C-alpha positions in Angstrom: -19.6 1.4 77.9 -18.4 3.3 74.8 -20.5 5.4 72.4 -20.8 2.6 69.9 -22.1 0.1 72.5 -24.5 2.7 73.9 -25.9 3.1 70.3 -26.3 -0.6 69.7 -28.1 -1.1 73.0 -30.3 1.9 72.3 -31.2 0.5 68.9 -32.2 -2.8 70.4 -34.0 -1.2 73.3 -35.9 0.9 70.7 -37.1 -2.1 68.7 -34.5 -1.8 65.9 -33.0 -5.3 66.1 -31.7 -5.8 62.5 -28.7 -4.1 61.0 -27.9 -4.5 57.3 -24.2 -3.6 57.1 -21.1 -2.9 55.0 -18.7 -1.4 57.5 -15.2 0.0 57.3 -12.4 1.2 59.6 -14.5 4.0 61.2 -17.2 1.6 62.1 -15.1 -1.1 63.8 -16.1 -0.1 67.3 -19.8 -0.5 66.3 -18.9 -3.9 64.9 -17.1 -4.8 68.2 -20.2 -3.7 70.1 -22.2 -6.3 68.2 -20.2 -9.0 70.0 -21.1 -7.5 73.4 -24.8 -6.8 72.9 -27.5 -9.5 72.5 -30.5 -9.1 70.3 -29.1 -7.4 67.2 -29.1 -9.5 64.0 -26.4 -8.2 61.6 -26.6 -9.0 57.9 -23.6 -8.3 55.7 -24.1 -6.9 52.2 -21.2 -6.8 49.7 -22.4 -3.5 48.3 -24.0 -0.6 50.0 -26.9 -0.5 47.5 -27.8 -4.0 48.7 -27.7 -2.8 52.3 -30.0 0.2 51.8 -32.4 -1.8 49.5 -32.6 -4.6 52.1 -33.6 -2.0 54.8 -36.4 -0.8 52.4 -37.7 -4.3 51.8 -37.6 -5.1 55.6 -39.7 -2.0 56.4 -42.3 -2.6 53.7 -43.0 -6.1 55.2 -42.3 -5.6 58.9 -43.6 -1.9 59.2 -40.8 -1.2 61.6 -37.4 0.2 60.7 -34.1 -1.7 60.4 -30.7 0.0 60.6 -27.9 0.2 58.1 -24.2 0.5 58.8 -22.3 2.4 56.1 -18.7 3.5 55.7 -18.2 7.3 55.5 -19.4 9.5 52.7 -18.5 7.2 49.8 -20.3 4.2 51.4 -23.4 6.3 51.9 -23.2 7.5 48.3 -23.0 4.0 47.1 -26.3 3.3 48.8 -28.2 6.5 47.8 -30.0 5.0 44.8 -31.9 2.5 46.9 -32.4 5.1 49.6 -34.1 7.2 46.9 -36.4 4.3 46.2 -37.0 3.8 49.9 -37.9 7.5 50.3 -40.4 7.4 47.5 -42.0 4.3 49.2 -42.1 6.2 52.6 -40.0 3.5 54.2 -38.6 4.1 57.7 -34.8 3.4 58.0 -32.1 4.3 60.5 -28.8 4.8 58.8 -25.6 4.7 60.9 -22.8 6.3 58.9 -19.2 6.3 60.2 -17.2 9.5 60.1 -13.5 10.3 60.8 -12.7 11.2 64.3 -13.7 14.9 65.0 -10.0 15.9 65.3 -9.1 14.2 62.1 -11.6 15.8 59.8 -9.6 19.0 59.3 -6.6 17.1 57.9 -8.7 16.3 54.7 -7.7 12.7 54.6 -8.6 10.9 51.3 -12.1 9.7 52.5 -13.1 13.0 54.0 -16.4 14.3 52.5 -19.5 16.3 53.4 -21.5 13.4 54.7 -24.4 15.5 55.9 -24.6 17.1 52.4 -24.7 13.6 50.8 -27.4 12.4 53.3 -29.9 15.3 53.2 -31.5 14.7 49.7 -32.6 11.2 50.7 -33.0 11.7 54.5 -35.7 13.6 56.3 -33.6 13.6 59.5 -29.8 14.1 59.6 -27.6 14.6 62.6 -23.9 14.2 63.5 -23.2 13.2 67.1 -20.8 15.7 68.7 -19.5 13.5 71.5 -19.8 10.0 73.0 -22.3 11.2 75.6 -24.7 12.3 72.9 -24.6 9.1 70.8 -27.4 7.2 72.6 -29.7 10.2 72.8 -29.1 10.9 69.1 -29.8 7.3 68.2 -33.1 7.4 70.1 -34.1 10.5 68.2 -33.2 8.8 64.9 -35.4 5.8 65.8 -38.3 8.2 66.6 -37.9 10.0 63.3 -37.8 6.7 61.4 -41.0 5.5 63.2 -42.9 8.8 62.7 -45.9 9.3 60.5 -45.3 9.2 57.7 -42.1 7.1 58.2 -38.8 8.7 57.4 -35.2 7.9 56.5 -33.0 9.1 59.5 -29.3 9.3 59.1 -27.0 9.4 62.2 -23.4 10.2 61.5 -21.0 8.7 64.1 -17.5 10.2 64.3 -15.0 7.5 65.3 -14.0 9.2 68.6 -17.7 9.4 69.6 -17.9 5.6 69.0 -14.8 4.8 71.1 -15.3 7.5 73.8 -16.9 6.8 77.1 -20.7 7.1 77.2 -23.3 7.3 79.9 -25.6 4.5 78.9 -28.6 3.8 76.7 -31.4 6.2 75.9 -35.2 5.7 75.7 -36.9 6.4 72.4 -39.5 9.2 72.7 -43.0 8.0 72.4 -44.1 7.3 68.9 -45.8 10.3 67.4 -49.5 9.6 67.1 -50.4 8.5 63.6 -52.4 11.2 61.8 -56.0 10.1 61.3 -57.7 11.8 58.4 -59.7 14.9 57.6 -63.5 14.3 58.0 -63.9 17.4 55.8 -61.9 15.7 53.0 -63.9 12.5 53.4 -67.2 14.5 53.1 -65.9 16.3 50.0 -65.0 13.0 48.4 -68.4 11.7 49.3 -70.1 14.7 47.6 -68.0 14.0 44.4 -69.0 10.3 44.4 -72.6 11.1 44.9 -72.6 13.5 41.9 -72.7 10.5 39.5 -70.0 12.2 37.4 -67.2 9.8 36.1 -64.8 9.6 39.0 -61.6 7.7 39.6 -60.6 6.6 43.1 -56.7 6.5 42.8 -55.1 4.7 45.7 -51.6 3.8 47.0 -49.9 3.2 50.4 -51.9 2.0 53.3 -55.1 1.9 51.2 -53.8 -1.1 49.3 -54.2 -3.5 52.2 -56.7 -6.3 51.9 -59.2 -4.4 54.0 -58.6 -1.1 52.2 -59.3 -2.8 48.9 -62.4 -4.4 50.2 -63.7 -1.0 51.3 -62.9 0.4 47.8 -64.8 -2.5 46.2 -67.9 -1.6 48.3 -67.6 2.1 47.3 -67.1 1.3 43.6 -70.1 -1.0 43.7 -72.3 1.6 45.4 -71.3 4.6 43.3 -70.0 3.2 40.0 -66.6 4.9 40.4 -63.5 3.3 39.0 -60.7 2.3 41.4 -57.1 2.1 40.3 -53.6 2.1 41.8 -50.6 4.2 40.9 -48.3 2.8 38.2 -46.0 1.7 41.1 -46.9 1.0 44.7 -44.9 0.2 47.8 -47.1 -2.9 48.6 -50.4 -4.2 47.3 -52.5 -7.1 48.6 -53.4 -9.2 45.6 -54.7 -12.7 44.7 -58.0 -14.7 44.8 -60.5 -13.3 47.2 -59.1 -9.8 47.1 -60.4 -6.9 45.1 -58.2 -6.7 42.0 -57.5 -3.2 40.6 -55.7 -2.0 37.5 -52.8 0.4 37.7 -52.3 3.5 35.6 -50.2 2.3 32.6 -46.6 3.5 32.4 -46.8 4.2 28.7 -48.5 7.6 28.0 -50.3 6.4 24.9 -51.9 3.6 27.0 -52.7 5.8 30.0 -54.4 8.7 28.2 -57.4 6.7 26.8 -58.0 5.1 30.2 -58.2 8.4 32.0 -59.8 10.6 29.3 -63.4 10.4 30.5 -62.9 11.1 34.2 -64.3 14.4 35.5 -62.9 13.8 39.0 -60.0 12.0 40.6 -60.1 11.4 44.4 -56.5 10.8 45.7 -56.1 8.3 48.5 -52.4 8.8 49.4 -51.7 8.8 45.7 -50.1 11.6 43.6 -51.7 13.4 40.7 -51.1 11.1 37.7 -48.1 12.3 35.8 -45.9 10.8 33.1 -42.7 9.1 34.3 -40.7 11.2 31.9 -41.2 14.1 29.6 -41.5 13.3 25.9 -41.6 15.7 22.9 -45.2 16.6 22.0 -46.7 14.5 24.8 -48.4 15.7 28.0 -46.8 15.5 31.4 -50.1 15.4 33.1 -52.1 12.3 32.3 -55.5 13.5 33.6 -57.9 15.0 31.0 -58.3 18.8 30.7 -61.0 20.0 33.1 -60.7 17.0 35.4 -60.8 18.1 39.1 -58.5 16.5 41.6 -59.6 16.0 45.3 -57.2 14.8 47.9 -58.8 12.6 50.6 -55.7 11.5 52.4 -52.0 12.4 52.4 -49.2 9.9 52.7 -49.0 8.6 56.2 -52.6 9.3 57.1 -55.0 6.5 58.1 -56.4 5.8 54.7 -58.2 2.6 55.8 -60.1 4.6 58.4 -60.9 7.3 55.9 -62.2 4.7 53.4 -64.3 3.2 56.2 -65.7 6.7 56.9 -66.3 7.2 53.2 -68.1 3.9 52.8 -70.3 4.9 55.8 -71.1 8.3 54.4 -72.1 6.7 51.1 -74.0 3.8 52.7 -71.7 1.4 50.9 -72.1 -2.2 52.3 -70.3 -5.5 51.7 -73.1 -6.6 49.5 -72.5 -3.6 47.2 -69.2 -5.0 46.0 -69.5 -6.5 42.5 -68.1 -10.0 41.8 -65.0 -9.9 39.7 -64.3 -12.2 36.8 -60.6 -13.2 37.0 -58.4 -14.5 34.2 -58.5 -18.3 34.0 -55.0 -19.5 34.6 -53.4 -22.8 33.5 -49.9 -24.1 33.1 -48.5 -22.8 29.8 -46.7 -24.9 27.2 -44.5 -24.2 24.2 -42.5 -21.1 23.5 -41.6 -18.4 26.0 -43.7 -15.4 25.4 -44.7 -12.5 27.7 -48.1 -14.2 28.0 -46.8 -17.7 28.7 -44.3 -16.3 31.3 -47.1 -14.4 33.0 -49.2 -17.5 33.2 -46.4 -19.6 34.6 -45.7 -17.0 37.3 -49.4 -16.9 38.2 -49.5 -20.7 38.5 -46.4 -20.7 40.6 -47.2 -18.1 43.3 -47.9 -19.9 46.5 -50.3 -18.7 49.2 -48.9 -15.8 51.3 -46.0 -15.2 49.0 -44.2 -11.9 48.6 -43.6 -10.9 45.0 -40.9 -8.3 44.3 -41.5 -6.9 40.8 -38.8 -5.2 38.8 -39.6 -7.0 35.6 -40.3 -3.7 33.8 -41.0 -4.5 30.1 -41.5 -8.2 30.4 -43.8 -7.9 33.4 -46.2 -5.2 32.2 -48.8 -7.9 31.4 -48.3 -9.8 34.7 -51.1 -8.2 36.6 -54.3 -9.7 35.0 -53.3 -13.4 35.4 -51.6 -13.1 38.8 -54.9 -11.6 40.2 -56.1 -15.2 40.1 -53.1 -16.6 42.0 -53.4 -17.5 45.8 -53.4 -14.4 48.1 -50.0 -12.7 48.1 -48.3 -9.2 48.5 -46.8 -7.4 45.5 -44.0 -4.9 46.0 -42.8 -2.4 43.3 -40.1 0.1 42.6 -41.4 3.5 43.7 -38.4 5.5 42.8 -37.4 4.1 39.4 -33.7 3.6 40.3 -32.9 0.2 39.0 -31.1 -2.6 41.0 -34.0 -2.4 43.4 -35.5 -5.9 43.6 -32.7 -8.3 44.7 -31.9 -6.2 47.8 -35.5 -5.6 48.6 -36.0 -9.4 48.4 -33.2 -9.8 51.0 -35.0 -7.4 53.4 -38.4 -9.0 52.8 -37.1 -12.5 53.4 -35.3 -11.4 56.6 -38.5 -9.7 57.8 -40.8 -12.7 56.9 -38.8 -15.9 57.1 -42.0 -18.0 57.0 -43.0 -16.6 53.6 -41.8 -17.5 50.1 -40.2 -14.5 48.2 -40.3 -14.4 44.4 -38.1 -11.7 42.9 -38.7 -10.8 39.3 -36.0 -8.7 37.6 -34.6 -8.0 34.1 -31.0 -8.9 33.4 -29.8 -5.3 33.1 -31.4 -4.3 36.4 -30.1 -7.3 38.2 -26.5 -6.5 37.3 -26.6 -3.4 39.5 -27.0 -5.4 42.7 -26.2 -9.0 41.9 -24.2 -9.1 45.2 -27.6 -9.5 46.9 -27.4 -13.2 45.8 -24.4 -13.7 48.0 -26.3 -12.4 51.0 -29.2 -14.6 50.2 -26.9 -17.6 50.1 -25.1 -16.7 53.3 -28.3 -16.1 55.2 -30.1 -19.0 53.5 -33.0 -16.8 52.6 -36.0 -18.3 50.9 -35.9 -16.3 47.7 -36.6 -17.5 44.1 -35.1 -15.0 41.7 -36.4 -15.0 38.1 -34.1 -13.1 35.7 -35.6 -12.2 32.4 -32.6 -12.4 30.1 -33.5 -10.6 26.9 -29.8 -9.4 26.6 -30.7 -5.8 26.2 -32.0 -2.7 28.1 -35.3 -3.3 26.4 -37.0 -0.5 28.2 -34.5 1.9 26.8 -35.1 0.7 23.3 -38.7 1.6 23.8 -37.7 5.0 25.4 -35.4 5.7 22.4 -38.5 5.5 20.2 -40.7 7.3 22.7 -38.5 10.5 22.8 -38.4 10.6 19.0 -34.7 10.0 18.8 -35.0 8.3 15.4 -33.7 4.9 14.3 -30.7 3.8 16.5 -27.4 3.3 14.6 -24.7 0.8 15.6 -23.2 3.0 18.4 -26.7 3.7 19.8 -27.6 0.0 19.7 -24.4 -0.8 21.5 -25.6 1.4 24.4 -28.9 -0.5 24.6 -27.7 -4.1 24.3 -26.1 -6.5 26.7 -24.4 -8.9 24.3 -20.7 -9.4 23.3 -20.4 -11.2 25.7 -23.8 -12.5 26.9 -24.3 -12.5 30.6 -24.3 -16.0 32.1 -26.7 -15.8 35.0 -26.4 -19.5 35.9 -22.6 -19.1 36.4 -23.0 -15.7 38.1 -25.5 -17.2 40.6 -23.5 -20.3 41.3 -20.4 -18.1 41.9 -22.4 -16.4 44.6 -23.5 -19.7 46.1 -27.0 -19.8 44.7 -28.2 -22.8 42.8 -29.4 -21.8 39.3 -30.8 -23.1 36.0 -31.6 -21.6 32.6 -34.9 -22.2 30.8 -35.8 -21.8 27.2 -39.5 -22.9 27.1 -42.6 -22.5 29.1 -42.5 -26.2 30.1 -39.0 -25.8 31.5 -40.1 -22.6 33.3 -43.0 -24.4 35.0 -40.6 -27.1 36.3 -38.0 -24.6 37.5 -40.6 -22.5 39.3 -42.1 -25.6 40.9 -38.7 -26.6 42.2 -37.9 -23.1 43.4 -41.1 -22.7 45.3 -40.9 -26.2 46.8 -37.4 -25.5 48.1 -36.5 -23.6 51.2 -33.4 -21.6 50.3 -32.3 -19.2 47.5 -32.3 -20.2 43.9 -32.3 -18.5 40.5 -34.0 -19.1 37.2 -32.6 -17.5 34.1 -35.4 -17.1 31.5 -33.6 -16.9 28.2 -35.9 -14.9 25.9 
């Protein structure tokens, strides 16, 4: 058994049985080991950003890490943007990155780079295996790091001679570290705040946004009169009929400030202190009002559902305290494509138990109210802000949950970053309906241009914000990747396209021409 085979066997033995890969020369012994080891599903991505984004989506739905296989420093660098998003979402991933043979590095061949230096900003655990006998043990340590609480991105760098050298065998993964519970003192402090009767916001993300966590929050809100909200962006949120529907803090500062202005307290449940996404001239970075006190109940990775149960108990909040919610009435839209009609069409199309990947940015800001009335589903968002997030995450979610429909919503500018994900969806026959909102511009940047007070854009500035001359043809792009596609120009056509996409069992794409 060589080092590469010992690593593949250790990964499978440790419960990491999916590898999203874009290999090169240095990784060929790992690729060869895949032929000799049963139990590892390997999914090829044509760009490393697809590979790392897929691993993020896989973890968010499966709650166990996948591995990636990347080629040297440049391959890792190509995947860093979606590793950034994964890190912000606290997704556990095991990256395997090839390296030149240890004796070859000093010759400074063209692909030589500081791989550890590239890995560290996005990885909480980084190690280079020094020899073939160490590979399995290092792999087991990487798995343990990825599965820790909170989950981490672990990057194991595998020099080529450690992959082809003789190894001793597989290694056992250390016992999973016990998940941190929560601080009873923090819960009691939160209870005191909520008993005070002062205007209080319960701001939640992470594990608190499960169906049970939201149900507990509804009881607490009904008992105390506090407001419950989610962060602007969240890794995963249980949504739909029968689940407690909460608003998110708006992205736009002018919209967020009035919503938060009256709160005297904010209780954080894994969430961060509400801050603006960017700095803008003459606008605040902190969105909370002056004098508002912030109280942290749980950190990321702590057991927020257990903490909410304890908080509900301390407050005497029962199921009957939850107030009934009035949801938006949804119906099939007709006529022109508008943000409102698109939102209604999406809400009507979401099937029960669907997974919705949301990178719709400007078009999708109004999607939350109507989709709260759709059948129960999970909603995934871009935590890190690096675009090109949703098509790869849809790949990973579909691999993790092959029995669930995935709906991927993305703007045309964002989708161009990782359109190679469509090819992987076709090759693996993944059940993904991709909806591309084709407004032929970086619409969010047009708004940001105004937001930073840059003035009225001239022709050269407009050219940096538009996606015309030529227009992107998403139907042709998708078909070239092996994905059936159609364009729609009205709400009626969108309804029919969504119906067909949801009824099908493989990948398809809808270009919404706006």
